[in-house]
Structure formats: structure tokens, C-alpha cells
C-alpha positions in Angstrom: 103.4 -3.4 11.3 104.7 0.1 11.5 108.2 -1.4 11.9 107.8 -3.5 8.8 106.5 -0.5 6.7 109.0 2.1 8.1 112.0 -0.2 7.4 110.8 -1.0 3.9 110.4 -4.7 4.6 106.7 -4.5 3.7 105.0 -2.3 1.2 101.3 -1.9 0.5 100.1 -1.2 -3.1 98.1 2.0 -3.5 94.8 0.3 -2.9 92.3 -0.4 -0.2 93.2 -2.4 2.8 90.8 -4.7 4.6 91.5 -5.4 8.3 89.8 -8.5 9.8 88.7 -8.5 13.5 91.0 -5.8 14.9 90.5 -4.9 18.6 89.6 -1.2 19.2 93.1 -0.4 20.3 94.8 -2.0 17.2 97.3 0.5 15.7 96.4 1.5 12.2 98.3 4.8 12.2 100.8 3.5 9.6 98.0 3.1 7.0 96.1 5.9 5.4 92.7 6.0 7.1 90.7 6.5 3.9 92.1 3.3 2.4 91.1 1.1 5.4 88.0 -0.9 5.8 87.2 -2.8 9.0 85.6 -6.3 8.8 84.3 -7.6 12.1 81.5 -9.7 13.6 81.7 -8.5 17.2 79.3 -5.6 17.5 81.0 -3.6 20.3 84.3 -3.5 18.5 82.6 -2.7 15.2 80.8 0.2 16.8 84.0 1.6 18.2 85.7 1.5 14.8 82.6 3.2 13.2 82.7 5.9 15.9 86.4 6.5 15.0 85.4 7.2 11.4 86.5 4.0 9.7 84.6 2.4 6.9 83.0 -0.9 7.7 82.8 -3.6 5.1 83.2 -7.3 4.5 84.1 -6.7 0.8 87.4 -8.3 -0.2 90.3 -6.0 -0.9 93.7 -6.3 -2.6 95.4 -6.3 0.8 94.0 -8.0 3.8 95.4 -7.8 7.3 94.3 -10.8 9.5 94.4 -9.9 13.2 94.4 -13.3 14.9 91.6 -14.1 17.3 91.6 -16.4 20.3 90.0 -19.3 18.4 92.6 -21.1 16.2 89.9 -22.6 14.0 88.5 -19.1 13.3 92.0 -17.7 12.7 92.7 -20.4 10.2 89.4 -19.7 8.5 90.2 -16.0 8.3 93.6 -16.8 6.7 92.0 -19.1 4.2 89.4 -16.4 3.2 92.0 -13.7 2.9 94.3 -15.9 0.8 91.6 -16.8 -1.6 90.5 -13.2 -2.1 93.5 -10.9 -1.7 96.7 -10.4 -3.5 98.7 -9.7 -0.3 97.9 -11.3 3.0 99.4 -9.9 6.3 99.0 -11.9 9.5 99.4 -10.1 12.8 99.2 -11.6 16.2 100.4 -12.0 19.8 102.3 -14.9 21.1 99.4 -15.3 23.6 97.1 -16.0 20.5 99.6 -18.6 19.2 101.0 -16.5 16.4 104.2 -18.6 16.3 102.2 -21.8 15.7 100.3 -20.1 12.8 103.7 -19.0 11.4 105.0 -22.5 11.6 101.9 -23.9 9.9 101.9 -21.4 7.1 105.6 -21.9 6.4 104.9 -25.7 6.2 102.7 -24.9 3.2 104.5 -21.9 1.6 108.2 -22.2 2.7 110.2 -19.4 4.3 108.3 -16.1 4.8 109.3 -12.5 5.5 108.3 -11.6 9.1 109.0 -9.2 11.9 109.0 -10.3 15.5 108.8 -7.6 18.2 107.9 -7.6 21.9 105.2 -10.2 22.3 104.0 -10.4 18.7 104.9 -11.4 15.2 103.8 -10.1 11.8 104.3 -12.1 8.6 103.0 -11.8 5.0 102.7 -13.6 1.7 101.1 -13.5 -1.7 97.5 -14.6 -1.9 95.0 -15.3 -4.7 95.3 -19.0 -4.1 93.5 -21.9 -2.5 96.5 -23.3 -0.7 94.6 -22.9 2.6 91.3 -24.2 1.4 91.4 -27.0 4.0 91.4 -24.3 6.7 88.1 -22.8 5.5 85.0 -23.1 7.7 81.7 -23.6 5.9 78.2 -23.1 7.3 77.5 -23.9 10.9 77.2 -27.7 11.6 75.2 -29.6 14.1 77.3 -31.3 16.8 76.7 -34.4 18.9 74.8 -32.2 21.4 72.1 -31.5 18.7 72.9 -27.8 18.2 74.5 -25.8 15.4 77.8 -24.2 16.1 80.8 -22.9 14.2 84.4 -21.9 14.7 84.9 -18.8 16.9 81.8 -19.1 19.1 81.9 -19.7 22.8 81.7 -23.4 23.8 81.4 -24.6 20.2 82.2 -28.2 21.0 80.0 -28.8 24.0 77.2 -27.3 26.1 78.7 -24.9 28.7 78.7 -26.4 32.2 77.6 -23.0 33.7 74.6 -22.9 31.4 73.7 -26.4 32.4 73.9 -25.4 36.0 71.6 -22.4 35.4 69.0 -24.4 33.5 68.8 -26.9 36.4 68.0 -23.9 38.8 65.4 -22.2 36.6 61.8 -22.5 37.8 59.3 -24.4 35.8 57.4 -21.2 35.0 58.9 -17.9 33.7 56.0 -15.6 33.0 55.9 -12.7 30.4 58.6 -11.2 28.3 62.0 -12.8 28.7 65.5 -11.9 27.5 68.7 -13.9 27.3 71.7 -11.4 27.7 74.8 -12.8 25.9 72.7 -15.6 24.3 75.6 -17.2 22.4 74.3 -19.9 20.1 71.1 -20.3 22.0 71.3 -23.2 24.4 70.0 -21.3 27.4 67.3 -19.6 25.3 66.1 -23.0 23.9 65.6 -24.2 27.5 63.8 -21.0 28.5 61.3 -21.5 25.7 60.4 -24.9 27.3 59.2 -23.2 30.4 55.6 -22.4 31.0 54.4 -18.8 30.6 57.0 -17.4 28.3 55.2 -15.0 25.9 58.3 -13.7 24.1 62.0 -14.2 24.2 64.7 -11.7 23.0 68.2 -13.1 22.3 70.8 -10.4 22.8 74.2 -11.4 21.5 77.2 -9.3 20.4 79.0 -11.9 18.3 77.2 -12.3 14.9 78.8 -15.8 14.4 77.0 -17.0 17.5 73.7 -15.3 16.7 73.7 -16.8 13.2 73.9 -20.2 14.9 71.2 -19.3 17.4 68.9 -18.5 14.4 69.4 -22.1 13.3 68.9 -23.6 16.7 65.8 -21.7 17.6 62.8 -21.5 15.2 60.2 -20.8 17.8 58.0 -17.8 16.7 58.3 -16.2 20.1 62.0 -15.7 19.7 63.6 -12.4 18.3 67.3 -12.0 17.6 69.3 -8.8 18.4 72.9 -8.3 17.2 73.8 -5.9 20.0 76.0 -5.3 23.1 74.1 -6.6 26.2 76.0 -4.1 28.4 74.5 -1.1 26.5 71.3 -2.6 25.2 68.0 -0.8 25.8 64.8 -2.7 25.4 61.7 -0.9 24.0 59.7 -2.3 26.9 60.9 -3.7 30.2 61.3 -7.5 30.6 59.7 -9.5 33.4 62.7 -12.0 33.4 66.3 -11.9 32.2 68.5 -15.0 32.2 72.3 -14.8 31.5 75.6 -16.5 31.6 77.8 -13.5 31.1 81.2 -13.6 29.6 84.1 -12.6 31.8 87.1 -12.5 29.4 88.4 -9.9 27.0 91.1 -11.7 25.1 92.8 -14.0 27.6 92.6 -11.8 30.6 89.7 -12.1 33.1 87.6 -9.0 33.3 85.0 -9.3 36.1 83.9 -5.7 35.2 82.3 -7.1 32.1 79.9 -9.3 34.1 79.2 -6.4 36.4 78.2 -4.3 33.4 75.8 -7.1 32.4 74.2 -7.0 35.8 73.7 -3.2 35.7 72.2 -3.5 32.2 69.8 -6.3 33.3 68.6 -4.0 36.2 68.0 -1.2 33.7 66.0 -3.4 31.4 63.8 -5.2 33.9 60.4 -4.1 35.2 60.2 -2.9 38.8 59.1 -6.4 39.8 61.4 -8.2 37.4 63.6 -11.2 38.0 67.2 -12.0 37.0 68.6 -15.5 36.9 72.3 -15.6 36.5 75.2 -18.1 36.6 78.8 -17.2 37.3 82.1 -18.9 37.9 82.6 -19.5 41.6 85.6 -17.2 41.9 84.0 -14.1 40.3 83.0 -11.2 42.7 79.5 -10.4 41.6 77.7 -10.3 44.9 78.3 -6.6 45.5 77.2 -5.6 42.0 74.0 -7.6 42.4 73.2 -6.0 45.7 73.9 -2.6 44.3 71.4 -3.1 41.5 68.7 -5.3 43.1 66.8 -5.2 46.4 66.6 -9.0 46.7 69.6 -11.3 46.0 70.1 -14.9 46.8 72.4 -17.8 45.7 70.0 -20.5 44.8 72.3 -23.2 43.6 76.0 -23.8 43.7 78.8 -26.3 42.8 82.5 -26.1 43.4 82.8 -24.4 40.0 79.6 -22.3 39.7 77.1 -20.2 41.6 73.6 -19.4 40.4 71.9 -16.2 41.6 68.3 -15.1 41.6 67.9 -11.4 42.0 64.6 -9.4 41.9 63.2 -5.9 42.2 65.8 -3.8 40.5 66.7 -0.6 42.2 66.8 1.5 39.0 
């Protein structure tokens, strides 16, 4: 973007600029800070932008910069929204996010477009205030064949995650007391937990608001409470007796085992001294050391060629 602006290829009018779903390290140095508003549904990223002093808002602006996400359906929906509400739409993405396929699809509708390709990314832009991408829009969450509401951009939107299925099969028939689901997604695991005997209350902790909105539709049990929060830094008012989780292990397209390790540490902090953690992980992820560092008792209770389920108890902290 800085190249396009510095070379005079792209010019922003003297107005506010909305940036949709930028990662915390996204470079906005070429735009005046007091003109920028950040629009995001992922709580950890939103918190970092707020801490950096940026205004947070979903209000449409005359200029919208769409930072492409991993999900193509979500990326298309973002372009459709920006085109319908903004006079100028700028699309920025890496080749690893498929920016060239977006560029091809947009040109198929609009013809040749100005663009800058540099390193591993591409930036292109066009005039908005039209419904040309109305067929890319995503409406309210819809119920799939599996019987649950999902939407574009949520994890495992087309099917029930196989890791969660493996964990559900390993859970005991009784889960007593206050329970939490860390990284609850759209609520499949939580729904199954509520079927267990002895659950008095269940907190769903989920950082992605798109997922949490689906969970609210999937779970109407009065025992459930919903928290738009980062599970790695979450602090419960009172300790839980049980935490279940199928933690994410990707940031972007790169595997980040440290993310799951942070989930484990947070679970230990939020459990009672006699509390229990039930967790599923991909077979190749190195979580055993982190579990033993945080819990006195750790055992693998179920396994397949793809997944391993752990039961840990008596947190050390």
C-alpha cells in the first residue's frame, strides 16, 4: 500500500478509512492514524489495535481496505460489504491467502484494475457504491446438514471437526459443577457437554465473534453463558471444576504449537485445585511437556492415528 501511495498510483480522499480484519502487524504507517478505524471480529487482534490507540468501529467509511482472511467465503463477503458501502475499495492480500484468485474473480466482473504486486502480495483497488458483488454476500448463519448453525469464516463451518468428535467420545458420562469450553467455536463440544450429568453451568469462551454468534443460536440452554474473549488470557471470576477444549494451533497458515500451550497454561490458571482438563490435539503436536508442567496428573485416554485425547487433573498453579 505504501508503494501505491508513494508512487501516486493510489490516492485516498481526505476522509476516514475503514480497515477490515487487519492482523496486528499490518502496516498502516502510510495512512494518518486519526483517519483510520479498525473493524474486526477477532478479539485478540482487536484488543491489540485498541492498545495501539486506533479507533474501533464497524461503521462504513468512504474508503475501505479489505485485508483478506484465510476463508475465501469470508473474504468475498467482506469485498461485497465494502463495495456496497464505500466509494473506494482497496483489497490487500498475500498469495498464500489466494489474493491472485480474488484479483482474477474481481476483474471478471469489473474488467482491468489498477494493482501493485510486490514480494508475496498484491494490492488492487476499484470504485464502490455498487451491488456488483451482491452474490458474494453472506447473510445470517444457516443450519447445515449436521444440524448446527455456522457461517463463513468460522472453523469447521461445513462439518463437525473430527478432533471434537474424538474428544466427545472420551468424555465421562458425568461432568460435575462449573464447566468451561475454551475456544468454543460454534458450540458443538459445548452442546455435548450439556448432555452430561452434573453440569451446573457452562461458559463458552471464544475469541471469534462470528463463531460465538453461531454458538448462541446452537445453544439455548439456560446454563450456558457466552464470552467474547481470548481463552489464553481469560480469567474466570470463580474457578471451574472442568475445562474442555480443542485448541486452535494455527495463526494464518503457519502451525503455532505455542498457541495450544498457552491454552493449557490458561486452563490450569482457571481450574480449581482439584479440577479436570479434557483436551484433544492433533497427533503431531508436542503438548505433553506443557501439560506436565501445569498439571500433576496427565494421561492420554484415547487416541487415533490423527488425534490424541488427554485428561489432566490437579493443576499446579
